[in-house]
C-alpha positions in Angstrom: -15.2 -52.7 12.7 -11.8 -51.1 13.2 -11.5 -50.6 9.4 -14.8 -48.8 9.3 -13.9 -46.5 12.2 -10.5 -45.8 10.6 -12.2 -45.0 7.3 -14.7 -42.6 9.0 -11.9 -40.9 10.9 -9.9 -40.4 7.6 -12.9 -39.1 5.8 -13.5 -36.6 8.6 -9.9 -35.4 8.6 -9.8 -35.0 4.8 -13.1 -33.1 4.9 -11.9 -30.7 7.6 -8.5 -30.2 5.8 -10.4 -29.1 2.6 -12.0 -26.1 4.4 -8.9 -23.9 4.6 -9.9 -20.3 4.2 -8.8 -18.7 0.9 -6.2 -15.8 1.2 -6.3 -12.9 -1.2 -3.8 -10.3 -2.3 -4.9 -7.0 -0.7 -2.7 -4.2 0.5 -3.1 -1.8 3.5 -1.1 1.4 2.9 -0.7 5.0 4.0 -1.8 4.5 7.6 -2.3 7.5 9.8 -3.4 8.0 13.4 -5.5 10.8 15.0 -6.8 11.5 18.5 -10.2 13.1 18.7 -11.2 14.5 22.1 -14.9 14.5 23.0 -15.5 17.2 25.7 -19.0 15.8 26.4 -17.7 12.4 27.5 -14.2 13.7 28.5 -12.7 10.8 26.5 -10.3 10.6 23.6 -11.2 8.4 20.6 -8.3 7.1 18.6 -8.9 6.8 14.8 -6.7 4.8 12.4 -7.1 5.5 8.7 -5.5 3.7 5.8 -6.1 2.8 2.2 -7.0 -0.8 1.3 -6.3 -1.9 -2.3 -7.5 -5.0 -4.1 -4.5 -6.5 -6.1 -6.5 -9.4 -7.5 -8.0 -9.7 -11.0 -11.6 -10.1 -9.6 -13.8 -8.2 -7.2 -13.6 -8.9 -3.4 -16.1 -8.2 -0.6 -13.9 -7.1 2.3 -14.0 -6.1 6.0 -11.1 -5.3 8.4 -10.6 -6.8 11.8 -8.8 -4.7 14.4 -7.6 -6.4 17.6 -6.2 -4.6 20.6 -4.4 -6.6 23.4 -2.4 -5.5 26.5 -1.9 -6.9 30.0 -5.2 -5.6 31.4 -7.6 -5.3 28.4 -8.3 -6.7 25.0 -10.9 -6.0 22.4 -11.7 -6.3 18.8 -13.7 -4.3 16.2 -14.7 -5.0 12.6 -15.0 -2.3 10.0 -16.9 -2.9 6.8 -15.1 -2.0 3.6 -17.5 -3.3 1.0 -16.8 -4.4 -2.5 -13.4 -3.7 -4.0 -13.1 -4.0 -7.7 -9.8 -5.2 -9.3 -7.1 -2.5 -8.6 -9.6 -0.3 -6.6 -8.5 1.6 -3.5 -10.7 2.6 -0.6 -10.0 4.7 2.5 -10.9 2.9 5.7 -11.2 4.5 9.1 -11.6 2.7 12.4 -12.4 4.4 15.7 -11.6 2.9 19.1 -10.4 3.6 22.6 -6.8 2.8 23.1 -6.1 1.3 26.5 -3.2 2.7 28.6 0.2 1.0 28.6 1.9 -1.0 25.9 -0.7 -2.4 23.5 -0.5 -4.8 20.6 -2.5 -3.6 17.7 -3.3 -5.9 14.8 -5.2 -5.0 11.6 -6.2 -7.9 9.4 -8.2 -7.7 6.1 -10.9 -10.3 5.7 -12.1 -10.8 2.1 -14.2 -13.1 0.1 -14.9 -13.4 -3.7 -17.7 -11.0 -4.6 
């Protein structure tokens, strides 16, 4: 019985280990920041724009995950990029409200083979 349980546990561990997400060679470059004031809502919307490039030899379906974190607030947003052909570059813009104070901002590409 112990051997059977040990065998099942090993099969489960090896099965989970094989599901590591694939990482792809993409670049984020030429980032810029802009504040846009909306007088109707009396709020400022922050916009980060950058260029995303596929450095692989095959097409990728991509999105971008933006994460904001500070001592009082945190949030995330996903921006769709779409299909990037090999070597192709696309401009991506993400709009969000930046919380007051020191804030960690993390932008991570999320791609899959197209």
